[in-house]
C-alpha positions in Angstrom: -105.5 161.0 135.3 -103.5 158.0 135.5 -100.5 156.8 134.0 -100.6 153.1 132.4 -98.5 151.1 130.0 -99.6 149.1 127.1 -98.8 145.6 126.6 -96.3 146.5 123.7 -94.4 149.1 126.2 -95.8 152.2 125.4 -97.1 154.8 128.3 -100.6 156.4 128.2 -102.1 158.6 130.4 -105.9 157.3 131.0 -108.7 159.7 132.5 -109.6 157.5 135.5 -112.9 159.1 136.0 -114.2 157.0 132.8 -112.7 153.9 134.1 -115.8 151.2 134.2 -114.1 148.1 135.4 -110.9 146.2 135.7 -110.1 143.0 135.3 -107.5 140.3 134.9 -108.0 138.0 131.6 -104.7 137.2 132.6 -103.5 140.6 131.5 -105.2 143.4 132.9 -108.2 144.7 130.7 -109.7 148.2 131.8 -113.0 148.9 130.1 -113.9 152.5 129.7 -117.4 154.0 130.0 -117.0 155.0 126.3 -116.8 150.9 125.3 -113.2 151.2 124.7 -110.9 148.4 125.9 -107.3 148.8 126.5 -104.9 146.2 127.7 -101.9 147.1 130.2 -98.9 145.8 132.2 -99.9 146.9 135.7 -101.9 144.4 137.5 -105.7 145.0 138.8 -104.3 146.3 142.3 -101.7 148.9 140.7 -104.3 150.1 138.4 -106.8 150.3 141.4 -104.3 151.9 143.5 -103.5 154.4 141.2 -107.0 155.4 140.8 -107.5 155.5 144.2 -104.4 157.9 144.3 -105.6 160.2 141.9 -109.4 160.2 143.6 -107.3 161.4 146.7 -105.3 164.1 145.1 -108.5 165.4 142.7 -111.0 165.6 145.6 -108.7 165.7 148.9 -107.7 163.2 151.2 -110.4 163.8 153.9 -112.8 162.1 151.5 -113.3 158.4 152.0 -112.2 156.1 148.8 -114.8 154.0 147.4 -113.3 151.9 145.3 -112.5 148.3 146.7 -110.2 146.1 144.6 -111.4 142.4 144.5 -110.0 139.5 142.6 -111.8 138.3 139.5 -112.2 134.6 139.0 
């Protein structure tokens, strides 16, 4: 689980395993595997870092992270 901030300032905890994509539109849009879309204040890089940190905690530091942030234009 990762914590993110909605555009209205409310915090929410999101299941990082359900994140399908994260893009800058210019606000950061997180799309879940369920089809739900959430706009957040964090940047794509911040969301990616939180997901990677979550995966390190959940699966152990010895495993190599597979998500690589990239810019969407």
